[in-house]
C-alpha positions in Angstrom: 194.9 30.8 19.2 194.1 27.2 19.7 192.6 25.4 16.9 191.9 22.2 19.2 189.5 24.3 21.5 187.3 26.7 19.3 185.1 27.1 22.8 188.2 28.3 24.8 189.2 30.8 22.0 185.9 32.1 22.0 185.8 32.8 25.8 189.3 33.8 25.9 188.4 36.4 23.4 185.3 37.6 25.6 186.9 37.9 28.8 189.6 40.1 26.4 186.7 42.0 25.3 185.3 42.4 29.1 188.5 43.6 30.6 189.1 46.0 27.8 185.7 47.3 27.9 185.6 47.8 32.0 189.2 49.5 31.3 187.7 52.0 29.0 184.9 52.5 31.3 187.2 53.3 33.9 189.3 55.2 31.7 186.0 57.3 31.1 184.8 57.9 34.2 188.8 59.4 35.5 188.8 61.3 32.6 185.0 62.9 33.8 186.0 63.2 36.7 189.4 65.2 36.0 187.0 67.4 33.8 184.6 68.1 36.8 187.6 68.9 39.4 189.7 70.8 36.7 186.3 72.9 35.7 185.0 73.3 38.9 188.9 74.8 39.9 188.2 77.1 36.6 185.4 78.1 38.1 186.3 79.0 41.2 189.6 80.9 39.7 186.9 83.1 37.6 185.2 83.9 40.8 188.2 84.7 42.3 189.5 87.2 39.9 185.5 88.8 39.3 185.8 89.9 43.4 189.1 91.5 43.0 188.3 93.2 39.7 185.3 94.4 41.4 187.4 95.6 44.7 190.0 97.4 42.5 186.9 99.2 40.3 185.3 100.1 43.6 189.0 101.6 45.0 189.3 103.5 41.5 185.5 104.8 41.9 187.5 105.8 45.5 190.2 107.9 44.1 188.3 109.3 41.2 185.7 110.6 43.6 188.5 112.1 45.8 190.5 113.4 43.1 187.1 115.2 41.9 186.4 116.3 45.2 189.9 117.7 46.2 192.0 117.5 43.2 190.6 118.6 40.0 189.4 122.0 41.6 193.0 122.5 43.1 195.1 121.8 39.7 192.2 124.2 38.3 192.8 127.2 40.8 196.7 126.6 40.0 196.6 126.4 36.3 194.3 129.7 36.1 196.9 131.6 38.8 199.5 130.0 35.9 198.2 131.5 33.4 197.5 135.1 35.2 201.4 134.9 36.4 202.2 134.3 32.3 200.4 137.4 31.7 201.8 139.7 34.1 205.3 138.3 33.3 205.6 137.2 29.3 209.2 135.4 29.8 207.0 132.5 31.2 204.7 131.7 28.4 207.3 129.0 27.1 206.5 127.0 30.1 202.6 128.0 29.5 203.0 127.0 26.0 204.6 123.8 27.0 202.1 122.3 29.4 199.1 123.8 27.5 198.4 120.6 25.2 198.1 118.4 28.5 195.9 120.7 30.4 192.2 119.8 29.5 188.5 121.1 30.5 187.8 119.0 33.5 184.5 116.9 33.1 181.1 118.6 34.0 179.9 117.3 37.4 177.6 114.2 37.1 178.0 113.2 33.1 179.0 109.9 32.4 180.2 108.5 29.2 176.5 106.5 29.0 174.4 107.7 26.5 170.8 108.9 27.5 168.0 106.2 27.0 165.3 107.7 24.8 
């Protein structure tokens, strides 16, 4: 500090404070701009992921509809023929008993997992 000229030291301190305020203002604006850019990028990424998830869900619905239209009736018919075969050939019963826990009744057509509204 310069003790001989108090006005010069006050002006110097004021200039230093103004420079620090400008620096902080620039830092704040830069940070806000980066946060905005980052949030826009995250938003675009989540939008893309949402579209991909919807496309996968639509594809899964098509596969399920195709299975229910062709695969499920064929599988049920095959299982029923295996049961009939096991009645005529008792030595085939161990094979039937091995796979019986994995065979379940097919869901009824037109039912969903959503409870009806009251």
